[in-house]
C-alpha positions, 0 to 999 in steps of 0.5 A: 057465148055469155057466161053467168057465174053462180057461186053457192055458199053457206054452212057445210052439210046444209045441202049445197052439193045436193042442190047442184047435183039435183038441178043439173043432173035431175037425180038426188045423190045416193050417198053423202060425199063432203064436197071441198070445191067443185063446179058445174056447167049448164047451158040456158036459153034466153030467148034466142041466145045461149048462156053458160050458167057456171055453178060453183060449189064451195066448202062451208067448213072453217078450214077453207076460210082462206081458200073459198074467196079464191073462187069469188072473182067475176061472180054474177050472183050468189046463193047464200044457203041454209038448212031450214032444219038448222037454226045455227046455219040460218043465223050464220047467213047474217053472221058469217056469209052475207058479210064475207060475200059483201066484203069480197064482192060489194054489190054483187046480188045475193039470194038467200036459199032455204034448203031441205024444205022436205024435212021441215015437218019430218018427225025425227027432225021436230023431235031433235030440235024439240029437245034443244027448244028449237023449231025449223025455220019458217018461210016468214023468218027467211023473208024478214031476213032477206029484207033486213040483209037487202037480199034480192029475194028469199027462196027455198027448195028441196033437192030430194023432191025438187020442190021450188028447185028450178025457181031457185035458178030461175030467180038467180038468172034473173038477179044476175041479168037484171039486177034491181035498178036501185043496186049497182051491179058490180062484178066481183074481184078479190079484195085484200083485207080490210075492205074498201070500195072497189070499182068493178066491171059493169054488167052488160046493159039490161036485156029488153023484154024477151019474146015468149016461147011456146015451144022448145027448139033444142040447140046443139053445139058442134063437137068441134067447138072451141068453146066446149068439150066434145061432151053433152051439156044440159040445156034449158030454155028460159022464158024470161017473162014467165021465168019458167025453165024447161029441161030438154032430155034430161035423162040423156044429157049430163052437164059438163063437170069442171074442176074447182076454179076452172074457167070457161074454156074460151077464157082459159089460157094455155101458157106458152112453152118457155122455149118457144117463148125464148125463141120468138123473142128479139135476140137483141133484147133482154127478157126477165122472169119474176118468182113469187112464193105462196103467202102464208095467209089468204089476205096475202094471197090477195094482195100478191095477186093485186101485186102481180097485176101491177108488176105485169106492167113491167112485162116479165116473160113468165112468172115462177110460183115456188113449191113448199118442201114435200109439197107443203104449199101445193094448194096455194101454189096451184091456186096462184098458178091459176090466178096467173095464167087465167086470161079472164078471171086472172092475170093472163100471164105465163107461169112456171110451177116449181115442183119438188119430189123427195119426201113427198107422196106420189099421189100429191105429185099425180094430182099437182101434174093433173091440175097444172094440166087442167089450168093450162100450166105447161112449164114446170121447174123440176127440183129435187127438194130437201135431202131424201130421208130414206124409207125408215125415216119417211115412210110416206114418201116414194123411194123412186124419187131421189133426184131431179132426174127421176122426176123428169123421167117420171113426167116424161113417162106419164105425160109425154111432151105435155110439159116444158121442164126446166131444172135448177143449176148451181154456179157455186155447186150444190150445197149438199154436193162434196164434189162441186165440179160433178154438179155440171155433170149432174146438169148434163144428165138433166138435159139428157133426161129431157130438161129444156131450160135451166134456172140458177141458184142466186149468186153474187159473183158474176165472175163465178157464174160466167166461169160456170156458165162457159163450163157448162157450154164446154161440157155440151149443156146447150139449153137456155140458162137464166141466172138467178138475181135477188136484190137484197131486201134487208140484211137479215133476209140476205144473210139467211138466204145466202147461209141456206144456199151456201152462196159465196159473198164477195168481200167487198159486198160484206164491207159495204153492208157492215156500216148500214145493216141496220138501216133497211132503206140504205140496205135496199138501195145498195141491193138495187145498185148491186143487182143493176151492176151485176146484170150490166155485167152479165149483159156485157158477156152476152146473157139476155135472160134473167130470173128475178127473185122478188120475195113477193115485194115489188119496189126493188124489182121495179127500181132495177128495171127502171135503172137498167132502162128496161121499162119506160115507167113504173107499175101503173095503178093497180087493176085490182085495188090493193087497200089498206087501213090507217098508218104512216105514209111510205114516203115519210117513214121509209127512211125511219125503217131499219131493222132490228127486233131481238128474237130467237128466230132472228131480227126482222126489218121494221116498217112504218105503222102508227101507235094503234097498230093501223097502217096506211101505206101506198099499194106498192110499198106499204109492206116494203119493210117486213118484219118477218112474222112480227109484221103485217100478216096481210102482206104477201111477204109476211113471214121469214123472207127466205122463200123456203117455207116450213122445214128445218134449215139444217141437213138431217146429219147436222140436225142430229148432231146438234140435237141428239135423239131426245126422249125426256122433257130434260133432253128437250130443255137441254136443247133450248138452254144450250142454244140460249147459252150459246153452246149450240148453234140452233134449234128446230125453230131457229138456225140463227145465233142470238142477238145482242138484245136477247142476251139481256134476258137470257137469264130468264129464258134459261130459267123458263126452259130448265125450271118449267120446260117452257120452251122459248122460240121468240122473245123481247125484253122491255125498253124505256127510251133507248136512243135510236143510235143505241148499238143494241136496241136502236134503229132509224134515224139518230136523235130519236128514242126507242121503246119496247114491251116485254113479250115471250113465245113458249110451248107449254101443257094445257094445264099450264095454259089453264093456269096462265089464263087464270092468273092473267084474269086475277091480274086484270081483276085486281088492277081494275079494283084498284082503278089502275086500268086494264090488265097488263098481261095479254096473250094468244095461244094455239095448238096443233089442231088449230085451236086458238085461245086469248084474252084479247079481242078479235080485232085487237093488235099487240104493238110492242115496238115503236120508235119516236123521231123528230118531226115524224109520226111515231113508227110502230115496227112489231105487231102481234095480232090473231091472224099472224099468231095463227099463221105462226102457230100453224108453222111452229107445230109443222116444225115439231113434225118435221123434227120428228122425221129425223128419227125412224118410224118406231123409235123412242124419239119420233114417238116422244116428239109427236107426243109433245106436238100434240099435247103442247100449246104455243103461247105468246104472252106480252107485258104492257108496262115497258117501265117494268123492265123485269115485270113479265119475267117476275109474273112468269116465274112466280106462277106455281108449278103445275 
């Protein structure tokens, strides 16, 4: 049976859900319940052929802008809705909804639907609009907009009275099956940002005219049908000539309700159990898995799916999707799992979803298990997560979950043998375990609790792993064990990850990396060689399965498998094209992309971008040199390359030892100043020591923290043509020059932000009056509620670090733009919350830290004259105290 997918979009509260419920159940909902995502299915008869009409409801609120496009793949027709009683929602059809759907799904037909027409003449509505000097939207206005935007048609209806309701869906079906000849019909695939042309899947040939049926012949599906649940559908027969749908037994037949993002049952893939898959493999052949983490931005998610589409040609046995601490990434993790396992709308690969149990509400866990089962994900990696904080510290979590064995027992109790459960192993001992030898006993307990396979933490000493592996077998652990291999991507992420995992690094590796640590290409090359060497040694010892940590990048993993001769060719062109904007070709710039931007959060690696901030690299390598949160926010690897997500990187005991229990502004400022002066090893936003570059501006940062209580979390000094070989500022090939604009990020009050905004406006006005060009001060600011303020245009980019090299393009490496700042701001305020959880629920410190999080703004300020070395600091410190 063929399927027609219809997605309904539009502002919140315009009646989209009522529209669908009224159509599929013949009933108007008695009370308003805001819908996040939901969908319905009905069967329509077109001639003698049954079609499944899948109706996808979406959330119109801005909070769901990142998630909504994930419901767009393979859409046949869109219904773009507005309420005729809301002129604002009508305007948004043109300003928001048509651009959004055509960005992601160019060529897919759209109908504009005016809803709530029964209220067009309602006295109360007319009075309310009259006070705002507005009128309800007239049908003529809808028709004009339809012609202007090139929509298939304008239709309107009332879900309450059902006036025009059937006609809306009749027209939608016609548009999906017989699109206008002048349009090229394409099915929708998720597009990365920005939009480019995308070749889609063509529609079936246009159907010939269908015979007219004067009588309805009801059709029933057998309950053992593999295509449908054993439940009733709503059936409709559509006369294609007159386009009249007649309902059959509406009062007795309800549509099948399916969860958001579910696919037709015939198309949903049930992942194979990992143990079954391993046992079916040739014992003389290697196998390997890939691990990815949920990207921080919606374009990052889209680009990761495109990336995995290419990497699927490397034939991984399955894909691991990580889970943020405390369930912080549960939504995105589940979306990735669905995109990976879906056979039709996704990649059709097996998946293993990670789950943690500590510091997380039971309801989140229950919902995750329910959704995993609905999606066909049968493989889980059960992890403890961060150390449990205890009842007095985290009142929202469940005290029953203290260890991974608790999670295994809970899953077994409530879901039986539905899931194949894996666990983590620690060849060098768990970071929080005082008795490293006891870890093997714990692993045996996990096996006895029901664990069926083991994935180890990353390591770099093969000898240590093999000794541990033998000890496990001698102890009676018989389940498969997959060693965790992470090719080194850049020096800073490598040190960060190994410090977090407390991994032992052989002295030879340290010696090898020391002279090349600032040259990212050399570090990557070394990482590939090291991974190949380790896996060959493991293979010689009889290890046949490997868990590869990709960090959401593809080139290094691809090169490792190619050099091992385990794949015949590199990934082919993407089936979902990953597009980029203008910039430097990776083949020209990769050798120029070494490492360091001095930041309080650490130096990231640098990658090529042109001087205007635009990028144009190949799909496989355009982001191979990510620069942490100062890189391209559209990259799947955007953010700190550790895969750990938001959270404190210290144990609670160590964090309390360093930061104490602050209750005053001076206490917080002292924490930051102690870190800046190297008296303290960390702050909640950074566990790494300051770099040499930051030390050149420490005097200014300390004054901002101590004198103003402006707590700094990121900064960079101005640099005017330092040699690329400079040990403090340099990067890239020798003989070049490095330039930097000064910037700083810090927390301040709203009143102080208002003052900063006024002063920046005055500075810009003064320069304009003197004919000196634009203002030098550019800034972004965000708060915990997600509000954003700035004096930058939406598409502007602050390019604040670049290099000039002989016979090469300009290499711009550090970007500050709206998308990346918003993602970082959200994370920065989440860290305030994590910090507060260190303290008892009713303590003064918890209340104080939360109050700071609720009243502060995070601001990023850049000074655009790099020749004024102290210009930014003088401007900031000259501000009168508020």
